[in-house]
TIRO-2110 file (N, C-alpha, C; in Angstrom, 1 decimal):
// TIRO-2110
80.5, 111.2, 96.8, N, 1, A
81.5, 110.2, 97.2, CA, 1, A
80.7, 109.0, 97.6, C, 1, A
81.1, 107.8, 97.0, N, 2, A
80.6, 106.5, 97.4, CA, 2, A
80.9, 106.2, 98.8, C, 2, A
80.1, 105.6, 99.5, N, 3, A
80.3, 105.2, 100.9, CA, 3, A
81.4, 104.2, 101.0, C, 3, A
82.4, 104.4, 101.9, N, 4, A
83.5, 103.5, 102.1, CA, 4, A
83.1, 102.1, 102.5, C, 4, A
81.8, 101.9, 103.0, N, 5, A
81.4, 100.6, 103.5, CA, 5, A
81.0, 99.7, 102.3, C, 5, A
81.1, 100.2, 101.1, N, 6, A
80.8, 99.5, 99.8, CA, 6, A
79.3, 99.1, 99.7, C, 6, A
78.4, 99.9, 100.2, N, 7, A
77.0, 99.6, 100.1, CA, 7, A
76.5, 100.0, 98.7, C, 7, A
77.3, 100.8, 97.9, N, 8, A
76.9, 101.3, 96.6, CA, 8, A
76.1, 102.6, 96.7, C, 8, A
75.9, 103.1, 97.9, N, 9, A
75.1, 104.3, 98.1, CA, 9, A
76.1, 105.5, 98.3, C, 9, A
75.6, 106.7, 98.2, N, 10, A
76.4, 107.9, 98.5, CA, 10, A
76.6, 108.0, 100.0, C, 10, A
77.8, 108.4, 100.4, N, 11, A
78.2, 108.5, 101.8, CA, 11, A
77.2, 109.2, 102.6, C, 11, A
76.7, 110.4, 102.2, N, 12, A
75.7, 111.1, 102.9, CA, 12, A
74.4, 110.4, 103.1, C, 12, A
74.0, 109.6, 102.2, N, 13, A
72.8, 108.8, 102.3, CA, 13, A
72.9, 107.5, 103.1, C, 13, A
74.2, 107.1, 103.3, N, 14, A
74.5, 105.8, 103.9, CA, 14, A
75.1, 106.1, 105.3, C, 14, A
76.3, 105.9, 105.5, N, 15, A
76.9, 106.0, 106.8, CA, 15, A
77.2, 107.4, 107.3, C, 15, A
77.3, 108.3, 106.4, N, 16, A
77.5, 109.7, 106.7, CA, 16, A
76.5, 110.3, 107.6, C, 16, A
75.2, 109.9, 107.4, N, 17, A
74.1, 110.4, 108.3, CA, 17, A
74.3, 110.0, 109.7, C, 17, A
74.9, 108.9, 110.0, N, 18, A
75.1, 108.4, 111.3, CA, 18, A
76.4, 109.1, 111.9, C, 18, A
77.5, 109.1, 111.2, N, 19, A
78.7, 109.7, 111.7, CA, 19, A
78.5, 111.2, 111.9, C, 19, A
77.7, 111.9, 111.2, N, 20, A
77.4, 113.3, 111.4, CA, 20, A
76.4, 113.5, 112.4, C, 20, A
75.8, 112.5, 113.0, N, 21, A
74.9, 112.6, 114.1, CA, 21, A
73.5, 113.1, 113.7, C, 21, A
73.2, 113.0, 112.4, N, 22, A
71.9, 113.4, 111.9, CA, 22, A
70.8, 112.4, 112.2, C, 22, A
71.3, 111.1, 112.3, N, 23, A
70.4, 110.0, 112.6, CA, 23, A
71.1, 109.0, 113.4, C, 23, A
70.4, 108.1, 114.1, N, 24, A
71.0, 107.0, 114.8, CA, 24, A
70.8, 105.7, 113.9, C, 24, A
71.8, 104.8, 113.9, N, 25, A
71.6, 103.6, 113.2, CA, 25, A
70.3, 102.8, 113.7, C, 25, A
69.5, 102.3, 112.8, N, 26, A
68.3, 101.6, 113.1, CA, 26, A
68.6, 100.2, 113.5, C, 26, A
69.7, 99.6, 113.1, N, 27, A
70.0, 98.2, 113.5, CA, 27, A
71.6, 98.1, 113.6, C, 27, A
71.9, 96.9, 114.0, N, 28, A
73.4, 96.6, 114.2, CA, 28, A
74.2, 96.6, 112.9, C, 28, A
73.6, 96.2, 111.8, N, 29, A
74.3, 96.2, 110.6, CA, 29, A
74.6, 97.6, 110.1, C, 29, A
73.7, 98.5, 110.3, N, 30, A
74.0, 99.9, 109.9, CA, 30, A
75.1, 100.5, 110.9, C, 30, A
75.0, 100.1, 112.1, N, 31, A
76.1, 100.6, 113.1, CA, 31, A
77.4, 100.0, 112.7, C, 31, A
77.5, 98.7, 112.3, N, 32, A
78.7, 98.1, 111.9, CA, 32, A
79.3, 98.7, 110.7, C, 32, A
78.5, 99.0, 109.7, N, 33, A
79.0, 99.6, 108.5, CA, 33, A
79.5, 101.1, 108.8, C, 33, A
78.8, 101.8, 109.7, N, 34, A
79.2, 103.1, 110.0, CA, 34, A
80.5, 103.1, 110.8, C, 34, A
80.7, 102.1, 111.7, N, 35, A
81.9, 102.0, 112.4, CA, 35, A
83.1, 101.7, 111.5, C, 35, A
82.9, 100.8, 110.5, N, 36, A
83.9, 100.6, 109.5, CA, 36, A
84.3, 101.9, 108.8, C, 36, A
83.3, 102.7, 108.5, N, 37, A
83.6, 104.0, 107.8, CA, 37, A
84.4, 104.9, 108.8, C, 37, A
84.1, 104.8, 110.1, N, 38, A
84.8, 105.6, 111.0, CA, 38, A
86.3, 105.2, 111.1, C, 38, A
86.5, 103.9, 110.9, N, 39, A
87.9, 103.4, 110.9, CA, 39, A
88.6, 104.0, 109.6, C, 39, A
87.9, 104.0, 108.5, N, 40, A
88.4, 104.5, 107.2, CA, 40, A
88.8, 106.0, 107.4, C, 40, A
87.9, 106.7, 108.0, N, 41, A
88.0, 108.2, 108.2, CA, 41, A
88.8, 108.5, 109.4, C, 41, A
89.3, 107.5, 110.2, N, 42, A
90.1, 107.8, 111.4, CA, 42, A
89.3, 108.7, 112.4, C, 42, A
88.0, 108.3, 112.6, N, 43, A
87.1, 109.1, 113.5, CA, 43, A
87.0, 108.4, 114.8, C, 43, A
88.0, 108.6, 115.7, N, 44, A
88.0, 107.9, 117.0, CA, 44, A
86.8, 108.3, 117.9, C, 44, A
86.4, 109.6, 117.7, N, 45, A
85.2, 110.0, 118.5, CA, 45, A
84.0, 109.2, 118.2, C, 45, A
83.7, 109.0, 117.0, N, 46, A
82.5, 108.2, 116.6, CA, 46, A
82.7, 106.7, 117.1, C, 46, A
83.9, 106.2, 117.0, N, 47, A
84.1, 104.8, 117.4, CA, 47, A
83.9, 104.7, 118.9, C, 47, A
84.4, 105.7, 119.7, N, 48, A
84.2, 105.7, 121.1, CA, 48, A
82.7, 105.8, 121.5, C, 48, A
82.0, 106.7, 120.8, N, 49, A
80.6, 107.0, 121.1, CA, 49, A
79.7, 105.7, 120.9, C, 49, A
80.1, 104.9, 119.9, N, 50, A
79.3, 103.8, 119.5, CA, 50, A
79.8, 102.5, 120.2, C, 50, A
80.7, 102.6, 121.1, N, 51, A
81.3, 101.4, 121.8, CA, 51, A
80.6, 101.4, 123.2, C, 51, A
80.0, 100.3, 123.5, N, 52, A
79.3, 100.1, 124.8, CA, 52, A
80.3, 100.5, 125.9, C, 52, A
79.9, 101.3, 126.9, N, 53, A
80.9, 101.7, 127.9, CA, 53, A
81.5, 100.6, 128.8, C, 53, A
80.7, 99.5, 128.9, N, 54, A
81.3, 98.4, 129.7, CA, 54, A
82.4, 97.6, 128.9, C, 54, A
82.5, 97.9, 127.6, N, 55, A
83.5, 97.2, 126.8, CA, 55, A
84.5, 98.1, 126.2, C, 55, A
84.3, 99.4, 126.2, N, 56, A
85.1, 100.4, 125.5, CA, 56, A
86.5, 100.4, 126.2, C, 56, A
87.6, 100.4, 125.3, N, 57, A
88.9, 100.6, 125.9, CA, 57, A
89.1, 102.0, 126.4, C, 57, A
90.0, 102.1, 127.4, N, 58, A
90.2, 103.4, 128.0, CA, 58, A
90.8, 104.4, 127.0, C, 58, A
91.5, 103.9, 126.0, N, 59, A
92.2, 104.8, 125.0, CA, 59, A
92.1, 104.1, 123.7, C, 59, A
91.6, 104.9, 122.7, N, 60, A
91.6, 104.4, 121.3, CA, 60, A
92.8, 105.0, 120.6, C, 60, A
93.6, 104.2, 119.9, N, 61, A
94.7, 104.7, 119.2, CA, 61, A
94.5, 104.3, 117.7, C, 61, A
94.7, 105.2, 116.8, N, 62, A
94.6, 104.9, 115.4, CA, 62, A
96.0, 104.4, 114.9, C, 62, A
96.0, 103.8, 113.8, N, 63, A
97.2, 103.3, 113.2, CA, 63, A
97.3, 103.9, 111.8, C, 63, A
98.2, 104.9, 111.7, N, 64, A
98.4, 105.6, 110.5, CA, 64, A
99.0, 104.7, 109.4, C, 64, A
99.5, 103.6, 109.7, N, 65, A
100.1, 102.7, 108.7, CA, 65, A
99.1, 101.8, 108.0, C, 65, A
97.8, 101.9, 108.4, N, 66, A
96.8, 101.0, 107.9, CA, 66, A
95.9, 101.9, 107.0, C, 66, A
95.5, 101.3, 105.8, N, 67, A
94.5, 101.9, 105.0, CA, 67, A
93.5, 100.9, 104.7, C, 67, A
92.2, 101.2, 105.2, N, 68, A
91.1, 100.3, 105.0, CA, 68, A
90.6, 100.4, 103.6, C, 68, A
90.5, 99.3, 102.9, N, 69, A
90.1, 99.3, 101.4, CA, 69, A
88.9, 98.5, 101.0, C, 69, A
88.3, 97.8, 101.9, N, 70, A
87.1, 97.0, 101.5, CA, 70, A
86.4, 96.3, 102.7, C, 70, A
85.1, 96.1, 102.5, N, 71, A
84.3, 95.5, 103.5, CA, 71, A
83.4, 94.5, 102.8, C, 71, A
83.3, 93.3, 103.4, N, 72, A
82.3, 92.3, 102.9, CA, 72, A
81.5, 91.8, 104.2, C, 72, A
80.2, 92.0, 104.1, N, 73, A
79.4, 91.4, 105.2, CA, 73, A
79.1, 90.0, 104.9, C, 73, A
79.4, 89.1, 105.8, N, 74, A
79.2, 87.7, 105.6, CA, 74, A
77.9, 87.2, 106.1, C, 74, A
77.5, 87.7, 107.3, N, 75, A
76.3, 87.2, 108.0, CA, 75, A
75.8, 88.3, 109.0, C, 75, A
74.5, 88.3, 109.2, N, 76, A
74.0, 89.2, 110.2, CA, 76, A
72.8, 88.5, 110.9, C, 76, A
72.8, 88.5, 112.2, N, 77, A
71.7, 87.8, 113.0, CA, 77, A
71.3, 88.8, 114.1, C, 77, A
70.1, 89.4, 113.9, N, 78, A
69.7, 90.4, 114.9, CA, 78, A
68.4, 89.9, 115.6, C, 78, A
68.5, 89.9, 116.9, N, 79, A
67.4, 89.6, 117.8, CA, 79, A
66.8, 91.0, 118.3, C, 79, A
66.0, 90.9, 119.3, N, 80, A
65.4, 92.2, 119.8, CA, 80, A
66.4, 93.2, 120.2, C, 80, A
67.3, 92.8, 121.1, N, 81, A
68.2, 93.8, 121.7, CA, 81, A
69.7, 93.4, 121.5, C, 81, A
69.9, 92.2, 120.9, N, 82, A
71.3, 91.7, 120.6, CA, 82, A
71.4, 91.4, 119.2, C, 82, A
72.7, 91.5, 118.7, N, 83, A
72.9, 91.1, 117.3, CA, 83, A
74.3, 90.7, 117.1, C, 83, A
74.6, 89.9, 116.1, N, 84, A
75.9, 89.5, 115.7, CA, 84, A
76.0, 89.8, 114.2, C, 84, A
77.2, 90.4, 113.8, N, 85, A
77.5, 90.8, 112.4, CA, 85, A
78.8, 90.2, 112.1, C, 85, A
78.9, 89.3, 111.2, N, 86, A
80.2, 88.7, 110.7, CA, 86, A
80.6, 89.4, 109.5, C, 86, A
81.9, 89.9, 109.4, N, 87, A
82.4, 90.6, 108.3, CA, 87, A
83.8, 90.3, 108.1, C, 87, A
84.3, 90.7, 106.9, N, 88, A
85.7, 90.6, 106.6, CA, 88, A
86.1, 92.0, 106.0, C, 88, A
87.1, 92.6, 106.6, N, 89, A
87.6, 93.9, 106.1, CA, 89, A
88.9, 93.7, 105.5, C, 89, A
89.2, 94.4, 104.4, N, 90, A
90.5, 94.3, 103.7, CA, 90, A
91.2, 95.6, 104.0, C, 90, A
92.5, 95.5, 104.3, N, 91, A
93.3, 96.6, 104.6, CA, 91, A
94.7, 96.5, 103.9, C, 91, A
95.3, 97.7, 103.7, N, 92, A
96.6, 97.7, 103.1, CA, 92, A
97.6, 98.1, 104.2, C, 92, A
98.6, 97.2, 104.3, N, 93, A
99.6, 97.4, 105.3, CA, 93, A
101.0, 97.2, 104.6, C, 93, A
101.8, 98.2, 104.6, N, 94, A
103.1, 98.1, 104.0, CA, 94, A
103.1, 97.5, 102.6, C, 94, A
102.1, 98.0, 101.8, N, 95, A
102.0, 97.6, 100.4, CA, 95, A
101.4, 96.2, 100.2, C, 95, A
101.0, 95.5, 101.3, N, 96, A
100.3, 94.2, 101.1, CA, 96, A
98.9, 94.3, 101.6, C, 96, A
98.0, 93.6, 100.8, N, 97, A
96.6, 93.6, 101.2, CA, 97, A
96.4, 92.4, 102.2, C, 97, A
95.8, 92.7, 103.3, N, 98, A
95.5, 91.7, 104.3, CA, 98, A
94.0, 91.8, 104.6, C, 98, A
93.6, 90.9, 105.5, N, 99, A
92.2, 90.9, 105.8, CA, 99, A
92.0, 90.7, 107.3, C, 99, A
90.9, 91.2, 107.8, N, 100, A
90.5, 91.0, 109.2, CA, 100, A
89.1, 90.4, 109.2, C, 100, A
88.9, 89.3, 109.8, N, 101, A
87.6, 88.6, 109.8, CA, 101, A
87.1, 88.6, 111.3, C, 101, A
86.0, 89.1, 111.5, N, 102, A
85.4, 89.3, 112.9, CA, 102, A
84.0, 89.0, 112.9, C, 102, A
83.5, 88.4, 114.0, N, 103, A
82.1, 88.3, 114.4, CA, 103, A
81.9, 89.3, 115.5, C, 103, A
81.2, 90.4, 115.2, N, 104, A
81.0, 91.5, 116.2, CA, 104, A
79.7, 91.3, 116.9, C, 104, A
79.7, 91.6, 118.2, N, 105, A
78.5, 91.6, 119.0, CA, 105, A
78.0, 93.0, 119.3, C, 105, A
76.7, 93.2, 119.2, N, 106, A
76.1, 94.5, 119.5, CA, 106, A
74.9, 94.3, 120.4, C, 106, A
74.6, 95.4, 121.1, N, 107, A
73.5, 95.4, 122.1, CA, 107, A
72.7, 96.8, 121.9, C, 107, A
71.4, 96.7, 121.9, N, 108, A
70.6, 97.9, 121.9, CA, 108, A
70.2, 98.3, 123.3, C, 108, A
70.5, 99.5, 123.6, N, 109, A
70.1, 100.0, 124.9, CA, 109, A
69.3, 101.3, 124.7, C, 109, A
68.1, 101.4, 125.2, N, 110, A
67.3, 102.6, 125.1, CA, 110, A
67.2, 103.0, 123.7, C, 110, A
67.0, 102.1, 122.8, N, 111, A
66.8, 102.4, 121.3, CA, 111, A
68.1, 102.7, 120.6, C, 111, A
69.3, 102.6, 121.2, N, 112, A
70.5, 102.9, 120.6, CA, 112, A
71.4, 101.7, 120.5, C, 112, A
71.9, 101.3, 119.3, N, 113, A
72.7, 100.2, 119.1, CA, 113, A
74.2, 100.6, 119.5, C, 113, A
74.9, 99.6, 120.2, N, 114, A
76.2, 99.8, 120.6, CA, 114, A
77.0, 98.6, 120.3, C, 114, A
78.3, 98.8, 120.0, N, 115, A
79.2, 97.6, 119.8, CA, 115, A
79.7, 97.2, 121.1, C, 115, A
79.7, 95.9, 121.4, N, 116, A
80.3, 95.4, 122.7, CA, 116, A
81.6, 94.8, 122.5, C, 116, A
81.7, 93.7, 121.7, N, 117, A
83.0, 93.0, 121.5, CA, 117, A
83.0, 92.2, 120.2, C, 117, A
84.2, 91.8, 119.8, N, 118, A
84.3, 91.0, 118.6, CA, 118, A
85.1, 89.8, 118.8, C, 118, A
84.8, 88.7, 118.1, N, 119, A
85.6, 87.5, 118.1, CA, 119, A
86.3, 87.4, 116.7, C, 119, A
87.6, 87.4, 116.8, N, 120, A
88.5, 87.3, 115.6, CA, 120, A
88.4, 85.9, 115.1, C, 120, A
88.3, 85.8, 113.8, N, 121, A
88.2, 84.5, 113.1, CA, 121, A
89.3, 84.5, 112.0, C, 121, A
89.6, 83.4, 111.5, N, 122, A
90.6, 83.3, 110.4, CA, 122, A
90.1, 83.9, 109.1, C, 122, A
90.8, 84.8, 108.5, N, 123, A
90.3, 85.4, 107.3, CA, 123, A
90.4, 84.4, 106.1, C, 123, A
89.5, 84.6, 105.2, N, 124, A
89.5, 83.7, 104.0, CA, 124, A
90.4, 84.4, 102.9, C, 124, A
90.6, 85.7, 103.1, N, 125, A
91.5, 86.4, 102.1, CA, 125, A
92.9, 86.3, 102.6, C, 125, A
93.8, 85.9, 101.8, N, 126, A
95.2, 85.7, 102.2, CA, 126, A
96.0, 86.9, 101.8, C, 126, A
97.1, 87.3, 102.6, N, 127, A
97.9, 88.4, 102.2, CA, 127, A
98.3, 88.4, 100.7, C, 127, A
98.3, 89.5, 100.1, N, 128, A
98.4, 89.6, 98.7, CA, 128, A
99.3, 90.8, 98.4, C, 128, A
100.3, 90.7, 97.6, N, 129, A
101.1, 91.8, 97.1, CA, 129, A
100.8, 92.0, 95.7, C, 129, A
100.3, 93.1, 95.3, N, 130, A
99.8, 93.3, 93.9, CA, 130, A
101.0, 93.3, 92.9, C, 130, A
100.6, 92.7, 91.8, N, 131, A
101.5, 92.7, 90.6, CA, 131, A
101.5, 94.1, 89.9, C, 131, A
102.2, 94.2, 88.9, N, 132, A
102.4, 95.5, 88.2, CA, 132, A
101.1, 96.1, 87.7, C, 132, A
100.2, 95.3, 87.1, N, 133, A
99.0, 95.8, 86.5, CA, 133, A
97.7, 95.2, 87.1, C, 133, A
97.8, 94.8, 88.4, N, 134, A
96.7, 94.2, 89.0, CA, 134, A
95.5, 95.2, 89.3, C, 134, A
94.3, 94.7, 89.3, N, 135, A
93.1, 95.4, 89.6, CA, 135, A
93.1, 95.6, 91.1, C, 135, A
92.7, 96.8, 91.6, N, 136, A
92.7, 97.1, 93.0, CA, 136, A
91.6, 96.2, 93.7, C, 136, A
91.9, 95.7, 94.9, N, 137, A
90.9, 94.8, 95.6, CA, 137, A
89.8, 95.6, 96.3, C, 137, A
89.9, 97.0, 96.2, N, 138, A
88.9, 97.8, 96.9, CA, 138, A
87.6, 97.8, 96.1, C, 138, A
87.6, 97.3, 94.8, N, 139, A
86.4, 97.2, 94.1, CA, 139, A
86.2, 98.4, 93.1, C, 139, A
87.1, 99.3, 93.0, N, 140, A
87.0, 100.4, 92.1, CA, 140, A
87.0, 100.1, 90.7, C, 140, A
87.7, 99.0, 90.3, N, 141, A
87.9, 98.6, 88.9, CA, 141, A
89.2, 99.2, 88.3, C, 141, A
89.8, 100.1, 89.1, N, 142, A
91.0, 100.7, 88.6, CA, 142, A
92.2, 99.8, 88.9, C, 142, A
93.3, 100.1, 88.3, N, 143, A
94.6, 99.4, 88.6, CA, 143, A
95.0, 99.8, 90.0, C, 143, A
95.6, 98.9, 90.7, N, 144, A
96.0, 99.1, 92.1, CA, 144, A
96.9, 100.3, 92.2, C, 144, A
97.9, 100.4, 91.3, N, 145, A
98.9, 101.5, 91.4, CA, 145, A
98.3, 102.9, 91.2, C, 145, A
97.1, 103.0, 90.6, N, 146, A
96.4, 104.2, 90.4, CA, 146, A
95.3, 104.5, 91.4, C, 146, A
95.1, 103.5, 92.3, N, 147, A
94.0, 103.6, 93.2, CA, 147, A
94.5, 103.6, 94.7, C, 147, A
94.6, 102.5, 95.3, N, 148, A
94.9, 102.4, 96.8, CA, 148, A
96.4, 102.4, 97.1, C, 148, A
97.2, 102.2, 96.1, N, 149, A
98.7, 102.1, 96.3, CA, 149, A
99.2, 103.3, 97.0, C, 149, A
END
């Protein structure tokens, strides 16, 4: 299975090794990609574990009406123990493709990267309702109706 983070790698060689706890992410970008995969897989436990305790919400709730269909990394700036990763994630909500644009902040504590908080930005991708034979925006190359619909 290709990794949902759209790295082009196999899931087990990419984010799966972090979500399964075989390895820790070496940098904030790896953590960000694996957290996106956790959203795709609805893995609230991994999301909670990788959220800095000072910023973690008391309760994580999934949204079964959302289907995450794509990720684009826009920028990544990593210092010694702090990092920013800007990304845009595409999601399917009620048959429409939408986007979420965020600049996420991360902190490394005792060699472990953790998500702290994110700043929401205006997405460059505008809501889109697929036509009859449109190609799926997830990048599969298949028609939308045979893929993410």
